[in-house]
N, C-alpha and C positions, 0 to 999 in steps of 0.2 A: 656742582654738576649742572650743566645747561639743560634747558627744556628739551633741546633736540636729542640729548643723550639719554634722557630718562626713559623713553619707551624702549630703546634698545636694551638698556640695563634691566628694565622690568622683564622684557622678553627672555633675556639670558638667565635671569633669576628663576623665571617660571620653568624654563627648559632644564636648568640644573636640578630644580626640585622634583620635576616629573620624570627625569631620566631613570632613576632607580625603579620606579613603578612601570615605566615603559619596558625596561629590560625584564622585569619580573613577568609582565604579561606575555612578552615574547617567549620567555622560557616555558611558561605554562602552556602556551600554544604549541610549542615543539613537543612537550610531553604529551599533550593531547593527540598530536599527530602520531607520535611513536606508539601510543596505546592502540590507535586505530589501524596501524599497518602491521601489528604483531602477527595476525593469522595469514600473512602473505603466502606461506607454504600451502595453505589449504585452498588458495585462490589460483595461484599459478602452478598448475600440475606439471608433472615431469614430462608428459608427452606434448607440451606446448599448448595444451588446452587451458583456457581461462574460465574458471567456474565462478560466475557471478551469483550472488546470493539471492534467495527468494524467487519471486515470479516476475514482478514488474521490471526489475533491473534488466532482464533479458529483452523486454520490449523496448526499453530505452536504447539498448545496444542495437536493436533492430532498426529503430527510427534514426539513430545516429549514423549507422552505416548507409542508410538510404539518403540521408541528408548529405553526407560527404560524397556519395556517388552522383548527386544531382545539385551540388551546392551552387547557389544559395537556396534553391527550391526545396521546400520541406513537404514531406508527405502529410496530407491532412485526411485523406480517405485511404483506408487499407483494405483491399479485397482479399488479402492473404490470411485473414482471420474471420471468425464467426461465419464460416462458409454455410450456406450460399448467399449470404447477404453483404458481407464486408462490414467494416466498422469505421466510423469517424473517430479520429484520434483526439481525445479530450486532454491529453497531456499538454502542459504549457510548453512553448517553444524555447524558453530561455535556457533551461538546463541542457538540452541537446545542443543548442547553439554555442554555449560556453565550452562544452567538450569538443565540438567541431572546430571552433576557432583555435583552441589550445592544440588540437591535433594538427591542424593545418600549419600553425606557427612552428611547432616542434618538428614537423615533417617537411618544412620548407615548401609547402603547397601540395605535397604529394605523400601523405602519411601512409605507412604500411599498415596492414591489418594488425600486426603485432603491436605497433605503436598506438593505434586506436584502442585496442583492448587494454593496454597498459594505462593510458590516460583515463579510460572509463573506469578501470579498477581503482585507481588512486584518487579520483575526483571527489567521491563522497568523504574520504578521510580528510582531505584538505579543507573542504567546506565545513566539516564538523570541527576541525581545529580552529578555523577562523571565527567560529561562533564565540570563542573566548573573548574576542575584542568587544563586541557590543554588550555582552554580559558584564564585563568589567566596568564599562562606562555607566550602565544602568545602576549597578551596585554603587558606584562612586557617587552618582547623583542622589541616590537614596540615603546613603550613610557614610560617605567619605571614601577615601582611597583604601582604607583597611577593609571596608565592606566590599569594595570593587575587587580587590585581590582575592578575598575569600570566595566571592561569587565566581570568579574566573577559575579558581581551583576546583570548586564543586562541579561546575559544568564540564571541566576537562575530564573529570572522572565519572560524570553522571552515567549510571548504568541503565539497563532497560532498553526501551525502544529508541531513545535518543542515541545511545551508543551503537546499538545494533544497526540502525539505519544510517549511521555515518561511518561504518566500518569499511575497510578496504573490500571492494568487490560488491558492496550493496549499492549498485549504481542506480539509485532512485531519486526522484525529485523531493522526497520528504526532507532530506537534510538541507536542500536549498530553501524549502519552505521555512524551516526553523531559522536558518541564517538570515534570510531577508526580512522575515516578520520581526525578528529581534532587532535588526538594524532599523527597521521602520519605527519600532517602539523607542529605540534609543534616540533617533533624530527628532521624533515627535516630542519626546520628553525634553531634549535639549532646547528645542524651539520654544516650548512652554516656559522653561526656566529662564531662558535668555530674554524672551519678550516681556515676561513679568518683571524681571530684575531691572530692565531698562524703562519700565513704565510705559510700554508701547500702547498707543491708542490709535484709533482710526484717523485722528487728526494728523498724526505723524505720516500716515499714508497719503493723505490729501496734500500735505505740505512737502511731501517727498523728503522727509528728514532722514537722510541716509545714515547718519551717525547712530540713530536709534534702530532703523529698519534693517541695516546690512546683515548683522549676525542672525537675528531671528528669521530673516528672509532666506538666508543660505541654509539654515537648519530645516526650515519648512519645505523648501524645494527638495532638499536631500531626502526628507521624509516621504515626499510624494514620489520621488524616484525609487526609493526602496519599497514603497507599497506597490508600485508598478512592477518592480522586479519580482516581488512576492506573488503578485497577481499573475505574472507571466510564467511563474513556476507551477502554479496550481490554480485552476479556475474557481476554486472554492474560497479564494482569499477574502471574500466579503465577510468572513468570520471576524477578521481583525478590523474591518470597517465597522462592524457591529460593536466591537470593543471600543473603538474611538468614539462612536456616537453615544453609546451608553455612558462612557466616561464624561463626554461633553455635557450631557444632560445633567448628570450629578454635579459637575463642577459649576455649571451655570446656576443651578438651584442653590448650591452652597454660597456662591458669590452674591446672589441676590439676597439671600437671608442676611449676609454680612455687609450688604451695601457696598460691595467691591466691584470694580469694573472687570468685565470679562473680555475686553477688547483684545487682550493678548491671546486669549483662547480662540476667539473668532478669527483673528488674523492667521493664526497657525493652521486652523482647520480649513479655512477657505483656500489658502495657498497650497496646502498639502494635497487636497483632493481636486483642485483645479489642475495641478500638474499631472496627477494620476489619470484624470479624465482625458487629457490631451494625449498622454503616452499610450493609453490602451486603445485608442481609436484605430491605429493602423492594423491591429490584429483582430479586429472584429469580423466575424463571418456573418454577414447580414441575413443569409438564408437560414441561420440557426434560430432566428426569432429572439425569444427571451429565455433561452436555455441557460441554466446555471452551470451545466456540465461542459459546455463548449464556449469558446470566446464569442459572445453574442452581444446584442444591445443591452442585455442585462448588466454586463460589467461596466458599460458606459453610463447607463442610467443610475446604477447604484453609486458609482463614484461621484457623478454630477449631483445626485440626490443628497449625498453626504455633504458636499460643498454647499448646496442650497440650504441644508439643515443648519449649518453653522451661520449662514447669512440670516435666516429667520430667527434663530435663537438670539443673535446679536441685536436684530431689529426689535424684537419683543422686549429685550432688556432695556434698550434705549427708551421705548415707550413707557416701560414701568418706571424708569428713572425720571422721565419728563413728567409723568402724571403722579409721581410719588405714591405708586401703588404698593401695597404690602407684599412682601416677598412670598408668602405662602400661596398667593394666587398664581405664581409663576408656573409651578408644576401642573396645576389644573389647566392652564392655557396650553401648555405643551401637550398634555394628554389629549385635549380636545383637537388640536391640530393633527396629531398622529391619527386619530380616528377618522377625521375628515379626509386626510391624505389617503388612507386605506380605502375608504368608500369611493373616492375619486378614481383610484387605481382599479378598483373592482368594476367600475362602470366603463372607464376609458380603455384600460389594458388588462383584461381578465387574466391573461396568462402570467403577467408580471405579478398581479395580486396573488395568484395561486402560489407562485414561487416564494414570495415573501412570507405568506402565511405558513407554508409547509416547511420552509427552510429550517426553523428552529427544531422541529421534530426530527428532521433529517440528521441534524448535528447532535442534538442533545437527547433525543428519544432512544429508548432501548429497543433493539430490533427483535422481531418475532419471526416465526416460520423459518424458511430456509436461510434468510438473511442472518438469523441468529447463529448459524453455524460458521459464518465467516469469522475466523479467529480475530482479526484486527478490528472488526466492526462490533464486537460484543462489548458489553459494559465491563469496565475494569473492576467493578465491585461485585459482579455476579459471574459465576462460572457454573454452567449447567443449571442455571436457575437458582443457585444457592449463593447467598451473600458470603463474600470472603474478602480478606485484605491481602491475600498472598500475592496477587499480581500487583497490588499497590506497592507493597514492600519490595517486590522484585524490581520494580521500575525506579523507585525513589529511596529505598531503604526505609526502615521504620522511623529512624530518627529524623531523616530528611523530610518525610511526609508530615510528621507531627510538628516539626519545626516550621514547615510552610503554613500549616493551619494556625500556629501560634503567631507567625508573622502577619497573617491576614487579620487576626484578632487584634493585634497591637495597632495596625494601620486603621482598622475600623474604629477603635477607641480614639485614635488621634483626630478623627473627623469631628468629634464633639469638642475638640480643643481649637486649634487653628492649623488645619492640615495644609501641607504644601501641595501644589498641583501634582508633583511627581508621586507623592504618596497616594493620592486618590487614584491616579492613573494606574499604579501598580496594583492597588487593591481591586479595582474593577477588572483589570486585565486578568489577574490571577483567579478571581472568583469565576469569571466566565469560562476560562480555560479549564478550571476545575469541573465545571458543569459538562464540558465536552468529554472528559474522560469518563464521566458517569454514563454518557451515551455510547462512546466508542473508545476502547482502550488504545487505539492507534494514536490518539491525540496525546498520549503520554510523552511523545517527543516534543510537543509544545510545553506541556506542564513541567517538564524537566527544567526548562529555563526558569519558570516561576519558582520552582522548588530551590534552585541554586540561588536566585536573588533573595527570596524570602528567608532561607536558612542563613545566608550571609548577613542579612539585615538583623536577624535575631542574634547571630554571633557578634556583629558589630555593636549592638546595644550592650551586650555583655562586656565587651572590651571597653566601651565608654563608662560602664559602671565601675570598672576597676582602674579608670583614668589611664587608659592605654596611650592616648594622644600626648599626655604629659610625659609619660615614659619615653615616647618617641622623640619628643623635643629634647629631653635630657640626653638621649643618645646622640642626637645631631650636634648638640653643643659641647658635649664632653668627650666624645670619641673621635679623635683625629687620626689615630693609628691603632694597630692591634694592642699596643702596650697600654692603651687607655681603657681597655675592656674591663680588667679587674676592678678599676675604680668605678666604672659605670654600674657594676653589679650591685653596689650598695643602694642604688635607686630602685632596684627591682623588689617588688613586694610579693609576698606569698600568694595573695589573692590574684595577682596578675599571672603568676605561673600556673595556678590552678585553672584560670580562665582559658589560657592558651591550651593547656592539656585537655580541658573539657571540649573545646572546639575541635582539636585534633582527633580525640577519641570518639566523640559523639557524632560529629558531622563529617569529617574528612575520611577517617579510616573506613567506615562502613561503605561509602561510595567507592573508595579505592578497591576494597576487597571484592565488592560485587562486580566492578568493572573488570577485574582480572579474570573472573570466572567466565566472562563473555568474550574473551579474546582467543578462544580455541578455534573458532571458525565462523563462517557467515552463512552456512546452510547452502541452499541451492540444490540443483539436481545431483543425485549421487551417481556412482559409476554405472549401474544398470540403466538409469534413465538416459544418461549421456550416450551410452552404447546403443540403446534402442532407437533414440532419435537420429543418430548418425546412420544406423542401419536403414531407417526410413528414407533418408536422403540418398543413400547409395543403391538400394535394392528394390525401390518401388518406382513405378513409371513417373516420368516428368509430368506434372499437372498442366504444363503449358503456360505458366505464368512467368513474367519477368520479375524475379524476386525483389530487386532493389529499385524497380521503376516507380515513378510518381504517377499514379493513376488519377484520372479525373473522377470526381464523385458522380454517381448517376443523377439524372434529373429528378426533381422532387416527385416522389410517388412511384418511381421506376426502380427496377432491380438492376444490379450490375450484370453486364453480359459476360459470363465466363465462357472460355472455349470448351468445346465438347470433351476435351481431355481432362478437364478439371474434376477434382473430387475432394471430399472432406475426410477428415480423420476424427472419429468419435472417441472422446476420452472425457474424464472428469475435468471441470473447468480449471482446476489447480494447474494443470499441465499444458494448457493451451499455448502459452508463450514459449515453452521449451520445444513443443512440436513445431511451432512456426520458425523460431530463431535457430535452433540447432538442426531440426529435421527438414527445414525448408518446405514444409507441407502445411496445408490449410486446416486448422482445427475447427470443429463445429462449435466448441465452447471455449471460453477463455476467462482469465482472472478478472475481466471487467464484468463478470457475471452475465455475459452474453451467451446465448445458446444453451442455457441450463434447462429451459422448459419448466414443466411442473405447474404449480398453482401459486398465485401471489395473493389471492384474496381469502377464499374459504374452501373447504373440502367439496362444496357443491359446485365450484367453478370447474370449467373444462380443464383437463390435464393437458397442457400444451406440449407439443413434441420438443424434445431436447435431450440432453444427456441424462438428466435425472429420470425422465420418463423411460428412456431406453434401458438404462441399467436396472431399474426396478421392475421392468415388464415381467409378467409371470409366465410367459411362454415365448417360444421363438417366433411364432406368428405375430404376437402382440409387439414384440421388439422390432420385427421387420416392418410392421405397419408404421411404427414410430419413425424408423429410419427413412422410410419412403416419404413420410409426411414432412420431414425436415426440409426437403427441397420442394419448392412450389412447382417445379417442373415435373409433370406426371411421368415423364419418361426416364427420370434419374432418381437414384436413391441419394439421400443426404450425405452418405459417407461410404467410402470403400473399405477403410481400415478402422479397426477398433483397437485401442491401446488400453490395457488394464495393468494395474500393479497390485501387489498384495494388500496395500493400504486401502485401496478402493474396495477390495473384497472383505476387509475386516474393519479397521477403525473408521474409515470414511464412509462406510455404507450408510450409517445413520444419517449423515448429512444429505446423501442422495434422496433418501425417503423423506427427510424434512422439507425439501424443496417441493415435494408433491403434497405436503400437508397430510400425509397418510403414513404414519410411523408404526401403527399397531400391528402386532403379529409377526414381525420379522425376528424378534427375539423373545424368548419366554424364560421364566424362572424354572430351573431344574435343581433337584436335590443332588448334590455331589458329596463326596467325602469331606469337603471343606465347607459344607453348608449350601445354601441356595445361591446359585449363580445364574446370570442371564446369558443364555447361549443361543446360537442361531436355531431357528425352528424351520418347519416345512416351508413356510412362506418365503423365508430367506433363500432356501436351497432351490426354490422354483424361480427365483429371480434370474434375469439374464446375466447379471454380474457373476453370480455363483456358477451358473451353467458354463460360463466362459472360463473364469479364472480358477475356480476350485475344481471343476470337473473337466477342464481342458476342452470344452466344447463337444464332449462325447455325445453322440446321438443327434447333434444339430445338423440340419440339412444344407444350410447356406453360409455357414461360418466355419472357417478353418484356421487353425493355428499355423502361422507362417514363420514365426520367429519367437524365441524366448531368450532372456538373458540368464546369467547364472543365478543360483539360488542363495538366499540367506535364511538363517534360522528365524522364523516368524510364527505368527499365530495360525498359519495355514494348517499346520499339523492338527491343532486342536479342532479346527472347523471340520477337518476330514474325519477325525475320530467321532465327532458328533454326528456327522452324516452317516457313517457306517452303523452307528447305534440306532439312528432313526429309521433308516431304510434297510437295515440288515444286509448291507452291502460289504464289499471287501476292496474298495479302492485303496491304493497304496497311501499310507499315512506318512507322507514325506513332504518336505518343502520342495517346490518346483521353481520355475523362473520367476524372479522378482517382478520383472516387467514382461508382459506377453503381448504380442501383436497378432491380431486376427484379421482375416480378410473376408469381406462379404462378397459372395459370388452367386451366380445363378444356380450352379450345381448341375452335375451331369445326371441324367435320368436313366437309371439302370432298370431295364424291364425284362421280364421273362414269364414263364408259366410253370406252375406246379399243380398239385392236386387242388381241387376246389376247397376253399376255406381252410387252407393249411398255413401253419405258422412258418414264416420264412425269415431267416436272419442273414444279415450281411455284416462282416467284420473285417478289420485289418489292424495291423500294429503300426503305430505312428512313431517314427524316430525323429527327435528334435535335433537342432544344431548343437545342443549341449550333451548329446549322446544319451538322452533319456528316452525311454519308450513308454507308451501307454496305449491302451486298447481303445479303438473306435468301433462302435457297433450300432446297428439299428435292427428293429424287428417289425414285421407287418404281417397281415393275414391276406392271403390271396382271395380274390373275389369268387363268385359262383362259377366263373368260367376258368378259374385257376390262374388268372393273371395277377401279377404283383408288380409293384414299382417302388424304387428307392430314389431319392434325390441325395447325392453325396457331394461333399465339397472338396475332396482331395483328389489330386491327380497322381496316378502311379508312375507317370512317364517323365516327371520332372518339369521345371519351368521352361518357358519359351521366350525368345528375344522380345524386348519391348514390354513385357509384363512383369509381374512380381517374381523376383529371383529368390524364391523361398528356400530356406534350409531345413524346413520341417515337412516331412512327407511320409507316406506309407513306405515301410521297409520291403514290401512285396505287393502282391496282388490283393484285391478284395476277395473275400471268400463268401460265397452265397451258399447257404445250407438249409435244407428242409428234409425232414424224414431221414433217410439214409443217403441222400444226395448231397454232394459237395462239388461246387463249381468255382473256378477262379475267373476273375474278371479284371482286365486291364482298362484303365480310364485315362484318356489323354487330357492335356491341359485345355485344349480348345473346347472339348466337350464340357468341362467344368465352367469355363468362362462364358460359353454361349448357351448353356442349358440344353446341350444336344442329347439325343437318346443313344444309349449304349445297350444293345440287346445281348442277353445272356445266351 
C-alpha cells in the first residue's frame, strides 16, 4: 500500500468501525424524540387551540410572534406585562430566533399561525432528542463507546425535569440550555483530549505548527461557539463558565504537583473564551450596566475575565517552572490573586463585585420567604422545610442518583492516581451541578446529563470488569453471518450476562418506567383558564395597545407612557403570561415574579403594593388602596379586572401570604372527626381573595363578578362548610366557577331616606353566565336625618357598547327594604362606571 493510500484506508476503516455506533445513536435519538411527542393529543386540542405547557412557554410564543411580525427586529421591552411599568425581556434571543428561522423557512417567508404554533410545539422535543449526541461523545471520551451508548440511552429516557422541559409543547429555553451547555462541555473536553494527546504547547502557537494546532483549535472554537449559544439561550450561562474555571484551577494545581505542562489547558481555555467574548458583544445592552439578568457588560467581562484567568494561570505556571518553585505554593498564589481581583473589582466596579459575590447564593442558596414558594426554585432535597429524597428519585430514579454519586466517588479516587483531564472535568462539572440542585430543583434538567454520564461510567466499569471489550472483539472476528451466532455464544460468560442484566434492570428500566409516566401531558392552562382568557380578549374593552408592536424602552428613570384606555388585570403571578398571551391583556404580575408586591426583607419592612398585598388585604378598603397604589398615576387604579381561580383561594393562598412574610392566623388547627386539621380561619375569610372567590364578592361596593367558567369538584365546598360553621351562615356549599373574573368599578351611589337611625338593607339576585344564582346584599344604618347611601357595583340594565360585555348581572331590580317598606331600584351601567347618584 502506498503512503498516499494509507490515510484514505485509515479513514475508511474508522468510518466502518464507527458506523454501527452512529446508527445506534441515531436510533436512540429517534426513540428519544418519539417519547417526547407522545402527549401530542394533549397539546393540539380538537378546536385547533395549541396548549403549551407551563408558564414561560406562553411568553416564548408571545415573543416569537412579535419577532415574526417585525422580523428581524426583536422585542426587548414589553409594556404588555407588569402593568403599569412594563418589563425588559431577559430571555435569550437564540431560542426564539431558531424557531423564527425554522418557521420562515417552512412557511417560505410567510408562515401561518398554525405553522408557527406547530414549530413552537415540536421544537423542545427535537432539541431534547438532539441532546443524545453530545452525551454519547462525553460518555465515549470518559469510558469508550459502550459507555457512550449507555449514556445516550439513559439521557433518552431520563425522567423528571429534563424530560418534562423537553416534551412537546413545553416551548421554553431550558432544553436549549441543556443542549448547548452539554455541547460546550463535549467540545471543551474534546479540545483538552486532542491538545494533550498532540503534546500541544504555546511554542506550537508561536511557530504556527498547524499539524498540532488544527484539531485542538477547531474543537476550542466550537466550544466557544457552543458556550455563546448557551449564553444566548440563558443570561445565567456564567454557571458553566464557573464550572470551566473551577476545573481549570484544579487541573493546573494537579499538573503542577506532577510537574506536567498545562499549555494544552491554557490554549483551550484562552481560545474558547476569546471566541465567546467576541460573539456575545453584538447582543450587549450597554444601558443595562452589569446586570446578570439581561445581556450587559457583565457577560462580556465574565467571558473576557475567564480568558484572562487562563492566561494568568499559564503565566504563573511558566514562572513556577522557570524558578523551580514547589507545586504546593501554586494554589496559594491563585488564592491570593483571586482575593486581590475581588478587592480591585470592589473598588473599581462595585456593581460587578456585588454580582460576583452574590451570584453563588443566587444559584446554590436555599430560598426563603415568598421565593421559597416558587416550585422550581426550591431545594430538591427539602419540601416544605423537611428533608426528603422523593423529588431526587422522581428526577433521576433511586438507582440513577446513587450511581451518579458512586461515579463521582470513583472519579475522585482516580485523582490520587493519574487522572485524565476529562475525568477531572466530569467530576468538577458534576459536583458543581449537584450543588445547584441543592439550591434550586429546576437545575435537575442539568444534573440529568451528569446522572446519565456518571451512571453510564459506572456501568462501563462493570462491563470492563467482565471483559466486555474482549467479547466484542470475539463477536467481530467470529460472526460474519447469522449462522455464526451459535458458535459465538460459547465465548459468552455467565458474569457477562449478569452484568448486562444488572445494567438493564438497575439503570435502564427504572428511567424508562419513570419516563413513561411523564408522557401523559405537559400541563399548561386547563379548559377554564383558556376560556376565561379568551373571554377577556373578546368581551373587555381594547386597552389601546398594539399587541405585537416593538416598543421602545422608556428613558432611564422614566415610566412608559400608556394611553388613557390602558388598564391592568390583577391575578396571581402564575397566570400573568396566560392573561397576556391568550387574553391579549396586561397583567399586573407575571411569572418573572414582577408585580407581586409584599415584603422581601423582614416583617418590619413596608408591605409593597402588588398581587400578594391585594389578595391578602383584610378589607375592601385596604384592597382598593393597594389597587390604587399599584399605579403611580393618582388618577388611575392599577387594575380594572381581577381574575381568580379556586387554587388561589385554596392551595395557593399560603404562597400569597408568604410573599408578605405574614403567614400567621390564616389557618388554625381544628378538631374534626379525623383528628386535628388545619382549616381556614376568620383572618382567611376576611381576605380579599376569600371575599371574591369563596363569597362571590357579596357585599363588596366596587367589585362585581362579570364572568365565571364552569365548575369542578374542588376544596371550595370544604372552605364554605368551615365558613358556615365559623359565622353561623348558610351560603350554598357547592363548587362554583373554577375561574372568576371581577371588575373594579366606581359603583353607583344609591341614596334615599328612611327613619333616623334605621337599619336599611339592599339586595338582589345575581345570575351568572353558567346559570348559577347567588345573593348580593348590603346593609347600613341611616343617619340622624334618616339619610342612607349604598355604593353598588352591578348594573341592572345590562352592558353598554365599548365597555365590559358582562354575562353576569342582577336577574331583576335591587330591593331596598327598611321596616315594612320595600322599594325597587334600577341602576344603569353609566351610573356604575361613573359613580353617579341614583335616588330612591
